[in-house]
C-alpha positions as CSV (number, residue, x, y, z in Angstrom):
1,X,-24.6,-17.6,-0.2
2,X,-24.0,-14.0,0.5
3,X,-21.5,-12.1,-1.6
4,X,-19.9,-9.0,0.0
5,X,-18.1,-6.1,-1.7
6,X,-16.4,-3.3,0.2
7,X,-15.9,0.2,-1.1
8,X,-15.2,3.7,-0.1
9,X,-18.1,6.2,-0.4
10,X,-18.5,9.8,0.7
11,X,-18.9,8.8,4.3
12,X,-16.2,6.1,4.7
13,X,-16.0,2.3,4.4
14,X,-19.2,0.6,3.2
15,X,-20.3,-2.9,2.5
16,X,-22.8,-4.2,-0.1
17,X,-24.3,-7.6,0.5
18,X,-25.8,-9.6,-2.3
19,X,-27.9,-12.6,-1.3
20,X,-27.6,-15.2,-4.2
21,X,-30.6,-17.2,-2.8
22,X,-33.2,-14.5,-3.3
23,X,-31.4,-11.9,-5.4
24,X,-31.6,-9.1,-2.9
25,X,-28.9,-6.5,-2.3
26,X,-28.4,-4.3,0.7
27,X,-25.8,-1.6,1.5
28,X,-24.5,-0.5,4.8
29,X,-22.0,2.2,6.0
30,X,-19.5,0.6,8.3
31,X,-16.9,3.2,9.4
32,X,-16.7,6.9,8.9
33,X,-13.3,8.4,8.2
34,X,-11.9,5.5,6.2
35,X,-10.7,7.3,3.0
36,X,-8.7,4.6,1.1
37,X,-8.5,0.9,0.9
38,X,-5.8,-0.8,-1.2
39,X,-5.0,-4.4,-1.9
40,X,-2.3,-6.4,-3.8
41,X,-2.1,-10.1,-4.5
42,X,1.0,-12.1,-3.5
43,X,1.8,-14.7,-6.1
44,X,4.0,-17.8,-5.8
45,X,5.7,-17.8,-9.2
46,X,8.8,-19.8,-8.3
47,X,9.3,-23.5,-7.6
48,X,8.1,-23.1,-4.0
49,X,4.3,-22.9,-4.1
50,X,4.2,-21.4,-0.5
51,X,6.6,-18.5,-1.2
52,X,5.4,-15.1,-2.4
53,X,7.7,-14.0,-5.2
54,X,5.7,-11.1,-6.7
55,X,3.1,-8.6,-5.6
56,X,0.6,-7.3,-8.1
57,X,-2.6,-5.2,-8.0
58,X,-3.9,-6.8,-11.2
59,X,-6.4,-9.6,-10.7
60,X,-5.0,-12.9,-11.8
61,X,-6.1,-14.3,-15.1
62,X,-8.2,-17.5,-15.0
63,X,-6.0,-19.5,-17.4
64,X,-2.2,-19.0,-17.6
65,X,0.7,-21.1,-18.7
66,X,3.1,-22.4,-16.1
67,X,6.9,-22.9,-16.7
68,X,6.2,-26.4,-18.1
69,X,3.6,-25.0,-20.6
70,X,0.6,-26.4,-18.7
71,X,-2.6,-24.4,-18.5
72,X,-3.4,-23.5,-14.9
73,X,-5.8,-21.2,-13.1
74,X,-4.0,-18.0,-12.3
75,X,-5.8,-17.7,-8.9
76,X,-4.0,-20.9,-7.9
77,X,-0.8,-18.9,-7.7
78,X,-2.2,-16.4,-5.2
79,X,-1.1,-17.3,-1.7
80,X,-1.5,-14.0,0.2
81,X,-3.2,-10.6,0.0
82,X,-1.5,-7.4,1.3
83,X,-4.0,-4.8,2.5
84,X,-3.7,-1.1,3.5
85,X,-6.5,0.9,5.1
86,X,-6.3,4.7,5.6
87,X,-8.2,6.4,8.4
88,X,-8.5,10.1,8.7
89,X,-9.5,11.9,11.9
90,X,-12.8,13.8,11.9
91,X,-11.1,16.8,13.6
92,X,-10.0,19.6,11.3
93,X,-6.9,21.2,12.7
94,X,-6.3,24.9,12.3
95,X,-2.6,24.5,11.5
96,X,-1.1,21.8,9.2
97,X,-0.4,18.7,11.2
98,X,0.5,16.3,8.4
99,X,3.5,17.3,6.3
100,X,4.0,14.3,4.1
101,X,1.3,12.4,2.1
102,X,0.7,9.0,3.8
103,X,2.2,6.0,2.0
104,X,2.2,2.2,2.1
105,X,4.5,-0.5,0.8
106,X,2.6,-2.7,-1.6
107,X,5.7,-4.8,-2.3
108,X,6.8,-4.8,1.3
109,X,9.8,-2.5,0.6
110,X,9.2,0.6,-1.5
111,X,6.8,3.3,-0.2
112,X,4.0,4.4,-2.6
113,X,1.8,7.5,-1.8
114,X,-1.8,6.7,-0.9
115,X,-4.8,8.6,-2.3
116,X,-6.1,11.3,0.0
117,X,-9.4,11.8,-1.9
118,X,-8.4,15.1,-3.6
119,X,-9.1,17.2,-0.5
120,X,-7.1,20.5,-0.8
121,X,-6.9,20.7,3.1
122,X,-5.5,17.2,3.6
123,X,-2.6,18.6,5.6
124,X,-5.0,19.7,8.3
125,X,-6.1,16.2,9.3
126,X,-4.3,13.3,11.0
127,X,-4.0,9.9,9.3
128,X,-3.4,6.4,10.4
129,X,-2.4,3.7,8.0
130,X,-3.1,0.0,8.8
131,X,-1.3,-2.6,6.8
132,X,-1.4,-6.3,7.0
133,X,-0.6,-9.4,5.0
134,X,-3.3,-12.2,5.0
135,X,-1.9,-15.6,4.1
136,X,-4.4,-17.8,2.2
137,X,-3.7,-21.0,4.0
138,X,-5.9,-23.2,1.8
139,X,-3.8,-22.0,-1.2
140,X,-0.5,-22.5,0.6
141,X,-1.5,-26.0,1.6
142,X,-3.2,-26.5,-1.8
143,X,-6.2,-28.1,-0.1
């Protein structure tokens, strides 16, 4: 098995691979210009186990009580993941080209500003936000 974790470093998006068979770890820079990566979990808390009723950034607890008082694994309620990726151009513009801080909609409705890495000149770069929702079919189908 190989476990992968993704992070943002000083260059951009990076991946760290951990090989569980031999205990080795390697890191690799993937894409320069990626300055933020956000994720929230879509939970099915209602009676329909396929319907997302809440989005949360907190990782689910391993053991939670359902409405009937039964102990269940909190991860079994996660049926989707919403992701946002922020890319910044490499070209510094002499004049300000971005007036408003980029944002995303972690709950699908309300905009939330994204982190622009504390760069005082952030308005002199162009940004592109990529958002997607990934349904976890094996969770939806409970198989």
